[in-house]
Biopython code that builds the backbone (N, CA, C, O; Angstrom):
import numpy as np
from Bio.PDB.StructureBuilder import StructureBuilder

atoms = [
    (1, "UNK", "N", (0.805, -1.172, 0.039)),
    (1, "UNK", "CA", (0.040, -0.039, 0.136)),
    (1, "UNK", "C", (0.973, 1.222, 0.023)),
    (1, "UNK", "O", (2.010, 1.287, 0.684)),
    (2, "UNK", "N", (0.576, 2.226, -0.838)),
    (2, "UNK", "CA", (1.336, 3.395, -0.940)),
    (2, "UNK", "C", (0.735, 4.623, -0.634)),
    (2, "UNK", "O", (-0.432, 4.821, -0.973)),
    (3, "UNK", "N", (1.418, 5.518, -0.004)),
    (3, "UNK", "CA", (0.806, 6.892, 0.270)),
    (3, "UNK", "C", (0.471, 7.678, -0.900)),
    (3, "UNK", "O", (1.305, 7.839, -1.792)),
    (4, "UNK", "N", (-0.715, 8.189, -0.961)),
    (4, "UNK", "CA", (-1.349, 9.046, -2.050)),
    (4, "UNK", "C", (-0.896, 10.559, -1.639)),
    (4, "UNK", "O", (-0.324, 11.326, -2.413)),
    (5, "UNK", "N", (-1.215, 10.828, -0.419)),
    (5, "UNK", "CA", (-1.076, 12.278, 0.140)),
    (5, "UNK", "C", (-0.933, 12.183, 1.661)),
    (5, "UNK", "O", (-1.652, 11.463, 2.354)),
    (6, "UNK", "N", (0.076, 12.986, 2.142)),
    (6, "UNK", "CA", (0.224, 13.203, 3.707)),
    (6, "UNK", "C", (-0.420, 14.348, 3.923)),
    (6, "UNK", "O", (-0.241, 15.395, 3.300)),
    (7, "UNK", "N", (-1.310, 14.132, 4.965)),
    (7, "UNK", "CA", (-2.152, 15.248, 5.599)),
    (7, "UNK", "C", (-1.370, 15.889, 6.707)),
    (7, "UNK", "O", (-1.144, 17.099, 6.695)),
    (8, "UNK", "N", (-0.957, 15.101, 7.658)),
    (8, "UNK", "CA", (-0.184, 15.472, 8.866)),
    (8, "UNK", "C", (0.748, 14.170, 9.313)),
    (8, "UNK", "O", (0.658, 13.088, 8.731)),
    (9, "UNK", "N", (1.460, 14.360, 10.181)),
    (9, "UNK", "CA", (2.330, 13.276, 10.777)),
    (9, "UNK", "C", (1.372, 12.001, 11.081)),
    (9, "UNK", "O", (1.857, 10.876, 10.956)),
    (10, "UNK", "N", (0.129, 12.148, 11.445)),
    (10, "UNK", "CA", (-0.676, 11.002, 11.904)),
    (10, "UNK", "C", (-1.753, 10.519, 10.882)),
    (10, "UNK", "O", (-2.452, 9.523, 11.065)),
    (11, "UNK", "N", (-1.813, 11.361, 9.745)),
    (11, "UNK", "CA", (-2.959, 11.042, 8.850)),
    (11, "UNK", "C", (-2.366, 10.987, 7.530)),
    (11, "UNK", "O", (-1.530, 11.840, 7.233)),
    (12, "UNK", "N", (-2.710, 10.044, 6.660)),
    (12, "UNK", "CA", (-2.252, 9.898, 5.313)),
    (12, "UNK", "C", (-3.553, 9.544, 4.447)),
    (12, "UNK", "O", (-4.563, 9.065, 4.964)),
    (13, "UNK", "N", (-3.445, 9.796, 3.220)),
    (13, "UNK", "CA", (-4.541, 9.287, 2.289)),
    (13, "UNK", "C", (-3.771, 8.260, 1.310)),
    (13, "UNK", "O", (-2.667, 8.463, 0.805)),
    (14, "UNK", "N", (-4.566, 7.132, 1.149)),
    (14, "UNK", "CA", (-4.160, 6.092, 0.216)),
    (14, "UNK", "C", (-5.258, 5.868, -0.790)),
    (14, "UNK", "O", (-6.350, 6.400, -0.588)),
    (15, "UNK", "N", (-5.053, 5.103, -1.887)),
    (15, "UNK", "CA", (-6.109, 4.767, -2.788)),
    (15, "UNK", "C", (-6.205, 3.159, -2.760)),
    (15, "UNK", "O", (-5.216, 2.434, -2.653)),
    (16, "UNK", "N", (-7.513, 2.707, -2.869)),
    (16, "UNK", "CA", (-7.548, 1.293, -2.947)),
    (16, "UNK", "C", (-7.549, 0.883, -4.483)),
    (16, "UNK", "O", (-7.447, 1.750, -5.350)),
    (17, "UNK", "N", (-7.658, -0.367, -4.770)),
    (17, "UNK", "CA", (-7.633, -0.849, -6.068)),
    (17, "UNK", "C", (-8.508, -0.124, -7.069)),
    (17, "UNK", "O", (-8.077, 0.099, -8.200)),
    (18, "UNK", "N", (-9.694, 0.244, -6.704)),
    (18, "UNK", "CA", (-10.593, 0.959, -7.523)),
    (18, "UNK", "C", (-10.584, 2.481, -7.486)),
    (18, "UNK", "O", (-11.467, 3.210, -7.938)),
    (19, "UNK", "N", (-9.443, 2.862, -6.874)),
    (19, "UNK", "CA", (-9.260, 4.457, -6.648)),
    (19, "UNK", "C", (-9.960, 5.083, -5.656)),
    (19, "UNK", "O", (-9.630, 6.249, -5.438)),
    (20, "UNK", "N", (-10.942, 4.563, -4.923)),
    (20, "UNK", "CA", (-11.536, 5.508, -3.891)),
    (20, "UNK", "C", (-10.431, 5.727, -2.847)),
    (20, "UNK", "O", (-9.587, 4.860, -2.618)),
    (21, "UNK", "N", (-10.465, 6.993, -2.182)),
    (21, "UNK", "CA", (-9.606, 7.288, -1.289)),
    (21, "UNK", "C", (-9.824, 6.620, 0.078)),
    (21, "UNK", "O", (-10.984, 6.425, 0.441)),
    (22, "UNK", "N", (-8.904, 6.291, 0.781)),
    (22, "UNK", "CA", (-8.880, 5.790, 2.166)),
    (22, "UNK", "C", (-8.068, 6.578, 3.048)),
    (22, "UNK", "O", (-6.859, 6.698, 2.849)),
    (23, "UNK", "N", (-8.685, 7.147, 4.050)),
    (23, "UNK", "CA", (-7.924, 7.867, 5.137)),
    (23, "UNK", "C", (-7.314, 6.883, 6.160)),
    (23, "UNK", "O", (-8.062, 6.100, 6.744)),
    (24, "UNK", "N", (-5.933, 6.891, 6.409)),
    (24, "UNK", "CA", (-5.331, 6.056, 7.436)),
    (24, "UNK", "C", (-4.748, 6.976, 8.552)),
    (24, "UNK", "O", (-4.036, 7.946, 8.294)),
    (25, "UNK", "N", (-5.077, 6.629, 9.716)),
    (25, "UNK", "CA", (-4.562, 7.226, 10.970)),
    (25, "UNK", "C", (-3.656, 6.242, 11.697)),
    (25, "UNK", "O", (-3.844, 5.026, 11.731)),
    (26, "UNK", "N", (-2.654, 6.896, 12.273)),
    (26, "UNK", "CA", (-1.838, 6.212, 13.221)),
    (26, "UNK", "C", (-0.587, 7.044, 13.623)),
    (26, "UNK", "O", (-0.057, 7.771, 12.782)),
    (27, "UNK", "N", (-0.166, 6.966, 14.726)),
    (27, "UNK", "CA", (0.911, 7.756, 15.354)),
    (27, "UNK", "C", (2.108, 7.711, 14.451)),
    (27, "UNK", "O", (2.662, 6.623, 14.297)),
    (28, "UNK", "N", (2.528, 8.686, 13.888)),
    (28, "UNK", "CA", (3.776, 8.745, 13.008)),
    (28, "UNK", "C", (3.596, 8.172, 11.726)),
    (28, "UNK", "O", (4.618, 7.991, 11.063)),
    (29, "UNK", "N", (2.509, 7.850, 11.246)),
    (29, "UNK", "CA", (2.270, 7.180, 9.999)),
    (29, "UNK", "C", (2.607, 7.970, 8.841)),
    (29, "UNK", "O", (2.905, 7.361, 7.814)),
    (30, "UNK", "N", (2.606, 9.299, 8.844)),
    (30, "UNK", "CA", (2.994, 10.302, 7.839)),
    (30, "UNK", "C", (4.291, 10.971, 8.103)),
    (30, "UNK", "O", (4.771, 11.801, 7.330)),
    (31, "UNK", "N", (4.836, 10.602, 9.184)),
    (31, "UNK", "CA", (6.203, 11.277, 9.572)),
    (31, "UNK", "C", (7.260, 11.028, 8.621)),
    (31, "UNK", "O", (7.527, 9.882, 8.259)),
    (32, "UNK", "N", (7.889, 12.071, 8.189)),
    (32, "UNK", "CA", (8.855, 12.063, 7.128)),
    (32, "UNK", "C", (8.664, 11.120, 5.985)),
    (32, "UNK", "O", (9.543, 10.384, 5.538)),
    (33, "UNK", "N", (7.332, 11.219, 5.518)),
    (33, "UNK", "CA", (6.915, 10.333, 4.325)),
    (33, "UNK", "C", (6.422, 11.281, 3.188)),
    (33, "UNK", "O", (6.106, 12.451, 3.407)),
    (34, "UNK", "N", (6.384, 10.771, 2.120)),
    (34, "UNK", "CA", (5.694, 11.528, 0.942)),
    (34, "UNK", "C", (4.990, 10.684, -0.021)),
    (34, "UNK", "O", (4.993, 9.460, 0.113)),
    (35, "UNK", "N", (4.422, 11.236, -0.930)),
    (35, "UNK", "CA", (3.453, 10.531, -1.937)),
    (35, "UNK", "C", (4.397, 9.472, -2.638)),
    (35, "UNK", "O", (5.465, 9.805, -3.151)),
    (36, "UNK", "N", (3.911, 8.129, -2.622)),
    (36, "UNK", "CA", (4.528, 7.122, -3.350)),
    (36, "UNK", "C", (5.266, 6.138, -2.346)),
    (36, "UNK", "O", (5.466, 4.960, -2.641)),
    (37, "UNK", "N", (5.643, 6.682, -1.181)),
    (37, "UNK", "CA", (6.232, 5.693, -0.279)),
    (37, "UNK", "C", (5.361, 4.639, 0.270)),
    (37, "UNK", "O", (4.142, 4.779, 0.363)),
    (38, "UNK", "N", (5.977, 3.623, 0.617)),
    (38, "UNK", "CA", (5.099, 2.472, 1.108)),
    (38, "UNK", "C", (4.733, 2.826, 2.627)),
    (38, "UNK", "O", (5.464, 3.455, 3.392)),
    (39, "UNK", "N", (3.559, 2.345, 2.900)),
    (39, "UNK", "CA", (2.965, 2.602, 4.268)),
    (39, "UNK", "C", (3.339, 1.393, 5.157)),
    (39, "UNK", "O", (3.182, 0.214, 4.837)),
    (40, "UNK", "N", (3.849, 1.845, 6.303)),
    (40, "UNK", "CA", (4.104, 0.776, 7.451)),
    (40, "UNK", "C", (2.751, 0.384, 8.082)),
    (40, "UNK", "O", (2.249, 1.044, 8.991)),
    (41, "UNK", "N", (2.176, -0.741, 7.549)),
    (41, "UNK", "CA", (0.803, -1.211, 8.077)),
    (41, "UNK", "C", (0.676, -1.438, 9.551)),
    (41, "UNK", "O", (-0.429, -1.473, 10.093)),
    (42, "UNK", "N", (1.859, -1.600, 10.238)),
    (42, "UNK", "CA", (1.923, -1.832, 11.719)),
    (42, "UNK", "C", (1.408, -0.530, 12.391)),
    (42, "UNK", "O", (0.788, -0.577, 13.454)),
    (43, "UNK", "N", (1.675, 0.613, 11.757)),
    (43, "UNK", "CA", (1.338, 1.847, 12.549)),
    (43, "UNK", "C", (-0.133, 2.200, 12.188)),
    (43, "UNK", "O", (-0.621, 3.123, 12.840)),
    (44, "UNK", "N", (-0.901, 1.615, 11.262)),
    (44, "UNK", "CA", (-2.226, 1.988, 11.112)),
    (44, "UNK", "C", (-3.212, 1.579, 12.399)),
    (44, "UNK", "O", (-3.281, 0.470, 12.929)),
    (45, "UNK", "N", (-3.875, 2.658, 12.715)),
    (45, "UNK", "CA", (-4.797, 2.298, 13.979)),
    (45, "UNK", "C", (-6.129, 2.581, 13.502)),
    (45, "UNK", "O", (-7.009, 2.013, 14.148)),
    (46, "UNK", "N", (-6.537, 3.348, 12.490)),
    (46, "UNK", "CA", (-8.038, 3.668, 12.088)),
    (46, "UNK", "C", (-7.808, 3.807, 10.381)),
    (46, "UNK", "O", (-6.849, 4.246, 9.745)),
    (47, "UNK", "N", (-8.996, 3.290, 9.978)),
    (47, "UNK", "CA", (-9.196, 3.539, 8.548)),
    (47, "UNK", "C", (-10.508, 4.031, 8.189)),
    (47, "UNK", "O", (-11.498, 3.519, 8.712)),
    (48, "UNK", "N", (-10.623, 5.015, 7.312)),
    (48, "UNK", "CA", (-11.871, 5.706, 7.027)),
    (48, "UNK", "C", (-11.901, 5.575, 5.536)),
    (48, "UNK", "O", (-11.046, 6.144, 4.858)),
    (49, "UNK", "N", (-12.874, 4.829, 4.980)),
    (49, "UNK", "CA", (-13.064, 4.698, 3.558)),
    (49, "UNK", "C", (-13.900, 5.973, 2.945)),
    (49, "UNK", "O", (-14.946, 6.351, 3.472)),
    (50, "UNK", "N", (-13.418, 6.508, 1.949)),
    (50, "UNK", "CA", (-14.225, 7.507, 1.262)),
    (50, "UNK", "C", (-14.930, 7.248, 0.099)),
    (50, "UNK", "O", (-15.467, 8.119, -0.585)),
    (51, "UNK", "N", (-14.936, 5.875, -0.169)),
    (51, "UNK", "CA", (-15.819, 5.481, -1.242)),
    (51, "UNK", "C", (-17.341, 5.687, -0.997)),
    (51, "UNK", "O", (-17.776, 5.529, 0.144)),
    (52, "UNK", "N", (-18.046, 5.983, -1.868)),
    (52, "UNK", "CA", (-19.503, 6.230, -1.848)),
    (52, "UNK", "C", (-20.335, 5.586, -2.778)),
    (52, "UNK", "O", (-19.859, 5.124, -3.814)),
    (53, "UNK", "N", (-21.663, 5.501, -2.480)),
    (53, "UNK", "CA", (-22.549, 4.920, -3.446)),
    (53, "UNK", "C", (-23.308, 6.010, -4.098)),
    (53, "UNK", "O", (-23.440, 7.097, -3.536)),
    (54, "UNK", "N", (-23.851, 5.743, -5.349)),
    (54, "UNK", "CA", (-24.655, 6.667, -6.043)),
    (54, "UNK", "C", (-23.918, 8.054, -6.211)),
    (54, "UNK", "O", (-24.611, 9.071, -6.241)),
    (55, "UNK", "N", (-22.711, 8.131, -6.307)),
    (55, "UNK", "CA", (-21.666, 9.173, -6.664)),
    (55, "UNK", "C", (-22.032, 10.398, -5.576)),
    (55, "UNK", "O", (-21.842, 11.583, -5.851)),
    (56, "UNK", "N", (-22.564, 9.955, -4.349)),
    (56, "UNK", "CA", (-22.643, 10.846, -3.142)),
    (56, "UNK", "C", (-21.354, 10.814, -2.503)),
    (56, "UNK", "O", (-20.820, 9.706, -2.451)),
    (57, "UNK", "N", (-20.700, 11.855, -1.975)),
    (57, "UNK", "CA", (-19.624, 11.808, -1.037)),
    (57, "UNK", "C", (-19.916, 11.366, 0.161)),
    (57, "UNK", "O", (-20.970, 11.717, 0.691)),
    (58, "UNK", "N", (-19.092, 10.574, 0.753)),
    (58, "UNK", "CA", (-19.218, 10.150, 2.206)),
    (58, "UNK", "C", (-19.160, 11.234, 3.165)),
    (58, "UNK", "O", (-18.595, 12.278, 2.839)),
    (59, "UNK", "N", (-19.720, 11.095, 4.396)),
    (59, "UNK", "CA", (-19.733, 12.173, 5.348)),
    (59, "UNK", "C", (-18.241, 12.555, 5.621)),
    (59, "UNK", "O", (-17.864, 13.727, 5.615)),
    (60, "UNK", "N", (-17.440, 11.522, 5.853)),
    (60, "UNK", "CA", (-16.043, 11.821, 6.027)),
    (60, "UNK", "C", (-15.303, 12.755, 4.962)),
    (60, "UNK", "O", (-14.571, 13.712, 5.212)),
    (61, "UNK", "N", (-15.647, 12.279, 3.793)),
    (61, "UNK", "CA", (-14.986, 13.070, 2.516)),
    (61, "UNK", "C", (-15.537, 14.492, 2.647)),
    (61, "UNK", "O", (-14.760, 15.445, 2.586)),
    (62, "UNK", "N", (-16.809, 14.660, 2.819)),
    (62, "UNK", "CA", (-17.417, 15.914, 2.867)),
    (62, "UNK", "C", (-16.721, 16.780, 3.970)),
    (62, "UNK", "O", (-16.239, 17.886, 3.725)),
    (63, "UNK", "N", (-16.706, 16.212, 5.160)),
    (63, "UNK", "CA", (-16.125, 16.715, 6.283)),
    (63, "UNK", "C", (-14.548, 17.308, 5.979)),
    (63, "UNK", "O", (-14.122, 18.434, 6.237)),
    (64, "UNK", "N", (-14.012, 16.454, 5.502)),
    (64, "UNK", "CA", (-12.456, 16.716, 5.233)),
    (64, "UNK", "C", (-12.303, 17.776, 4.309)),
    (64, "UNK", "O", (-11.439, 18.643, 4.442)),
    (65, "UNK", "N", (-13.284, 17.727, 3.183)),
    (65, "UNK", "CA", (-13.057, 18.765, 2.147)),
    (65, "UNK", "C", (-13.304, 20.077, 2.641)),
    (65, "UNK", "O", (-12.710, 21.041, 2.158)),
    (66, "UNK", "N", (-14.240, 20.210, 3.688)),
    (66, "UNK", "CA", (-14.613, 21.566, 4.178)),
    (66, "UNK", "C", (-13.755, 22.094, 5.193)),
    (66, "UNK", "O", (-13.993, 23.237, 5.585)),
    (67, "UNK", "N", (-12.772, 21.443, 5.701)),
    (67, "UNK", "CA", (-11.905, 21.727, 6.745)),
    (67, "UNK", "C", (-10.592, 22.079, 6.189)),
    (67, "UNK", "O", (-10.009, 21.319, 5.416)),
    (68, "UNK", "N", (-10.096, 23.242, 6.570)),
    (68, "UNK", "CA", (-8.783, 23.656, 6.188)),
    (68, "UNK", "C", (-7.748, 22.858, 6.873)),
    (68, "UNK", "O", (-7.853, 22.513, 8.050)),
    (69, "UNK", "N", (-6.718, 22.564, 6.091)),
    (69, "UNK", "CA", (-5.509, 21.772, 6.509)),
    (69, "UNK", "C", (-4.944, 22.411, 7.818)),
    (69, "UNK", "O", (-4.467, 21.735, 8.729)),
    (70, "UNK", "N", (-5.043, 23.810, 7.832)),
    (70, "UNK", "CA", (-4.418, 24.512, 9.021)),
    (70, "UNK", "C", (-5.285, 24.084, 10.196)),
    (70, "UNK", "O", (-4.673, 23.810, 11.229)),
    (71, "UNK", "N", (-6.546, 23.988, 10.205)),
    (71, "UNK", "CA", (-7.396, 23.713, 11.254)),
    (71, "UNK", "C", (-7.072, 22.182, 11.728)),
    (71, "UNK", "O", (-7.121, 21.917, 12.929)),
    (72, "UNK", "N", (-6.740, 21.179, 10.767)),
    (72, "UNK", "CA", (-6.193, 19.883, 11.065)),
    (72, "UNK", "C", (-4.918, 19.961, 11.781)),
    (72, "UNK", "O", (-4.669, 19.197, 12.714)),
    (73, "UNK", "N", (-4.099, 20.865, 11.370)),
    (73, "UNK", "CA", (-2.783, 20.931, 11.977)),
    (73, "UNK", "C", (-2.856, 21.508, 13.421)),
    (73, "UNK", "O", (-2.164, 21.014, 14.311)),
    (74, "UNK", "N", (-3.627, 22.470, 13.633)),
    (74, "UNK", "CA", (-3.974, 23.140, 14.919)),
    (74, "UNK", "C", (-4.529, 22.044, 15.866)),
    (74, "UNK", "O", (-4.045, 21.878, 16.986)),
    (75, "UNK", "N", (-5.627, 21.251, 15.355)),
    (75, "UNK", "CA", (-6.108, 20.225, 16.170)),
    (75, "UNK", "C", (-5.243, 19.186, 16.531)),
    (75, "UNK", "O", (-5.488, 18.549, 17.555)),
    (76, "UNK", "N", (-4.116, 18.879, 15.735)),
    (76, "UNK", "CA", (-3.214, 17.962, 16.020)),
    (76, "UNK", "C", (-2.217, 18.549, 17.081)),
    (76, "UNK", "O", (-1.874, 17.852, 18.036)),
    (77, "UNK", "N", (-1.840, 19.586, 16.949)),
    (77, "UNK", "CA", (-1.024, 20.181, 17.986)),
    (77, "UNK", "C", (-1.724, 20.359, 19.368)),
    (77, "UNK", "O", (-1.028, 20.202, 20.372)),
    (78, "UNK", "N", (-3.022, 20.670, 19.500)),
    (78, "UNK", "CA", (-3.772, 20.723, 20.717)),
    (78, "UNK", "C", (-3.806, 19.384, 21.256)),
    (78, "UNK", "O", (-3.534, 19.220, 22.445)),
    (79, "UNK", "N", (-4.122, 18.370, 20.485)),
    (79, "UNK", "CA", (-4.029, 16.901, 21.019)),
    (79, "UNK", "C", (-2.802, 16.411, 21.622)),
    (79, "UNK", "O", (-2.722, 15.831, 22.704)),
    (80, "UNK", "N", (-1.721, 16.733, 20.718)),
    (80, "UNK", "CA", (-0.358, 16.410, 21.246)),
    (80, "UNK", "C", (0.005, 17.066, 22.521)),
    (80, "UNK", "O", (0.737, 16.495, 23.329)),
    (81, "UNK", "N", (-0.495, 18.277, 22.738)),
    (81, "UNK", "CA", (-0.180, 19.144, 23.929)),
    (81, "UNK", "C", (-1.018, 18.433, 25.064)),
    (81, "UNK", "O", (-0.528, 18.176, 26.163)),
    (82, "UNK", "N", (-2.228, 18.155, 24.738)),
    (82, "UNK", "CA", (-3.029, 17.608, 25.860)),
    (82, "UNK", "C", (-2.334, 16.277, 26.331)),
    (82, "UNK", "O", (-2.222, 16.084, 27.541)),
    (83, "UNK", "N", (-1.915, 15.454, 25.534)),
    (83, "UNK", "CA", (-1.398, 14.156, 25.868)),
    (83, "UNK", "C", (-0.059, 14.392, 26.739)),
    (83, "UNK", "O", (0.266, 13.654, 27.669)),
    (84, "UNK", "N", (0.651, 15.486, 26.326)),
    (84, "UNK", "CA", (1.852, 15.704, 27.114)),
    (84, "UNK", "C", (1.445, 16.220, 28.498)),
    (84, "UNK", "O", (1.985, 15.704, 29.476)),
    (85, "UNK", "N", (0.604, 17.122, 28.654)),
    (85, "UNK", "CA", (0.051, 17.684, 29.927)),
    (85, "UNK", "C", (-0.487, 16.698, 30.851)),
    (85, "UNK", "O", (-0.172, 16.606, 32.038)),
    (86, "UNK", "N", (-1.373, 15.919, 30.190)),
    (86, "UNK", "CA", (-2.160, 15.005, 30.947)),
    (86, "UNK", "C", (-1.529, 13.485, 31.070)),
    (86, "UNK", "O", (-2.060, 12.555, 31.676)),
    (87, "UNK", "N", (-0.327, 13.445, 30.386)),
    (87, "UNK", "CA", (0.239, 12.143, 30.394)),
    (87, "UNK", "C", (-0.614, 11.014, 30.011)),
    (87, "UNK", "O", (-0.609, 9.997, 30.704)),
    (88, "UNK", "N", (-1.373, 11.115, 28.925)),
    (88, "UNK", "CA", (-2.299, 10.158, 28.379)),
    (88, "UNK", "C", (-2.132, 9.976, 27.018)),
    (88, "UNK", "O", (-1.412, 10.779, 26.424)),
    (89, "UNK", "N", (-2.737, 8.944, 26.324)),
    (89, "UNK", "CA", (-3.065, 8.866, 25.002)),
    (89, "UNK", "C", (-4.405, 9.285, 24.454)),
    (89, "UNK", "O", (-5.411, 8.786, 24.958)),
    (90, "UNK", "N", (-4.504, 10.073, 23.563)),
    (90, "UNK", "CA", (-5.770, 10.610, 23.020)),
    (90, "UNK", "C", (-5.790, 9.861, 21.653)),
    (90, "UNK", "O", (-4.813, 9.845, 20.904)),
    (91, "UNK", "N", (-6.952, 9.253, 21.388)),
    (91, "UNK", "CA", (-7.391, 8.545, 20.102)),
    (91, "UNK", "C", (-6.986, 9.502, 18.850)),
    (91, "UNK", "O", (-7.319, 10.681, 18.971)),
    (92, "UNK", "N", (-6.333, 9.141, 17.713)),
    (92, "UNK", "CA", (-6.177, 10.054, 16.618)),
    (92, "UNK", "C", (-7.451, 10.318, 15.915)),
    (92, "UNK", "O", (-7.566, 11.251, 15.121)),
    (93, "UNK", "N", (-8.378, 9.523, 16.197)),
    (93, "UNK", "CA", (-9.749, 9.891, 15.478)),
    (93, "UNK", "C", (-10.367, 11.277, 16.005)),
    (93, "UNK", "O", (-11.285, 11.852, 15.420)),
    (94, "UNK", "N", (-9.819, 11.697, 17.057)),
    (94, "UNK", "CA", (-10.245, 12.956, 17.767)),
    (94, "UNK", "C", (-9.842, 14.077, 16.831)),
    (94, "UNK", "O", (-10.472, 15.134, 16.873)),
    (95, "UNK", "N", (-8.771, 13.905, 15.936)),
    (95, "UNK", "CA", (-8.261, 14.970, 15.322)),
    (95, "UNK", "C", (-9.388, 15.521, 14.417)),
    (95, "UNK", "O", (-9.502, 16.738, 14.272)),
    (96, "UNK", "N", (-10.272, 14.598, 13.766)),
    (96, "UNK", "CA", (-11.238, 14.999, 12.706)),
    (96, "UNK", "C", (-12.240, 15.796, 13.599)),
    (96, "UNK", "O", (-12.578, 16.941, 13.297)),
    (97, "UNK", "N", (-12.692, 15.171, 14.679)),
    (97, "UNK", "CA", (-13.823, 15.940, 15.475)),
    (97, "UNK", "C", (-13.495, 17.293, 15.871)),
    (97, "UNK", "O", (-14.257, 18.244, 15.697)),
    (98, "UNK", "N", (-12.154, 17.379, 16.499)),
    (98, "UNK", "CA", (-11.652, 18.687, 16.976)),
    (98, "UNK", "C", (-11.462, 19.586, 15.760)),
    (98, "UNK", "O", (-11.676, 20.793, 15.881)),
    (99, "UNK", "N", (-11.098, 19.102, 14.670)),
    (99, "UNK", "CA", (-10.798, 19.992, 13.439)),
    (99, "UNK", "C", (-12.190, 20.590, 13.019)),
    (99, "UNK", "O", (-12.254, 21.774, 12.688)),
    (100, "UNK", "N", (-13.206, 19.857, 13.028)),
    (100, "UNK", "CA", (-14.507, 20.154, 12.760)),
    (100, "UNK", "C", (-14.998, 21.298, 13.723)),
    (100, "UNK", "O", (-15.545, 22.300, 13.261)),
    (101, "UNK", "N", (-14.808, 21.142, 14.958)),
    (101, "UNK", "CA", (-15.185, 22.083, 15.975)),
    (101, "UNK", "C", (-14.529, 23.395, 15.793)),
    (101, "UNK", "O", (-15.162, 24.447, 15.880)),
    (102, "UNK", "N", (-13.151, 23.335, 15.518)),
    (102, "UNK", "CA", (-12.498, 24.500, 15.115)),
    (102, "UNK", "C", (-12.955, 25.273, 13.996)),
    (102, "UNK", "O", (-13.021, 26.501, 14.029)),
    (103, "UNK", "N", (-13.290, 24.532, 12.952)),
    (103, "UNK", "CA", (-13.789, 24.966, 11.716)),
    (103, "UNK", "C", (-15.224, 25.715, 12.026)),
    (103, "UNK", "O", (-15.480, 26.830, 11.571)),
    (104, "UNK", "N", (-16.007, 25.062, 12.745)),
    (104, "UNK", "CA", (-17.311, 25.641, 12.970)),
    (104, "UNK", "C", (-17.308, 26.782, 13.826)),
    (104, "UNK", "O", (-18.196, 27.625, 13.701)),
    (105, "UNK", "N", (-16.285, 26.922, 14.800)),
    (105, "UNK", "CA", (-16.146, 28.083, 15.585)),
    (105, "UNK", "C", (-15.639, 29.148, 14.788)),
    (105, "UNK", "O", (-16.157, 30.246, 14.988)),
    (106, "UNK", "N", (-14.734, 29.069, 13.921)),
    (106, "UNK", "CA", (-14.148, 30.111, 13.165)),
    (106, "UNK", "C", (-14.722, 30.570, 11.960)),
    (106, "UNK", "O", (-14.444, 31.680, 11.509)),
    (107, "UNK", "N", (-15.618, 29.678, 11.329)),
    (107, "UNK", "CA", (-16.264, 30.120, 10.108)),
    (107, "UNK", "C", (-17.618, 30.758, 10.305)),
    (107, "UNK", "O", (-18.253, 31.169, 9.334)),
]
sb = StructureBuilder()
sb.init_structure("model")
sb.init_model(0)
sb.init_chain("A")
sb.init_seg("    ")
for serial, (resi, resn, name, xyz) in enumerate(atoms, 1):
    if name == "N":
        sb.init_residue(resn, " ", resi, " ")
    sb.init_atom(name, np.array(xyz, "f"), 0.0, 1.0, " ", f" {name:<3s}", serial, name[0])
structure = sb.get_structure()
C-alpha cells in the first residue's frame, strides 16, 4: 500500500484498487513520508473509507473537504499538547472531530 497524500504526521491518504480514497490514521504514519512511499501497516490504527454509493460523497469526505488543513494541524497540536500535559494517549480519530469544531467556531 502506497501513500497518495500526507495530511499530517498521523494522517495519510491512500487509494484502494478501484481508486476510492482511504484515510489512514496512526501515530507517526506520515512522519517524514511523501507521496509514493510504502505505508508501514503496523502503524495503522484507524481506516476511513471515502468510497461512496450513487456518486454521493461520504460524510468523512465531505467533512475533510470543508476543513482547512491549517485547522487539522492546529487540532493535532492541541491533542499532542493535551497528551503531554495529562500524560495520556488520545485517540487519533479525535483530530477529525476537533478540526470540525475549530472550523465551526471560526467560520
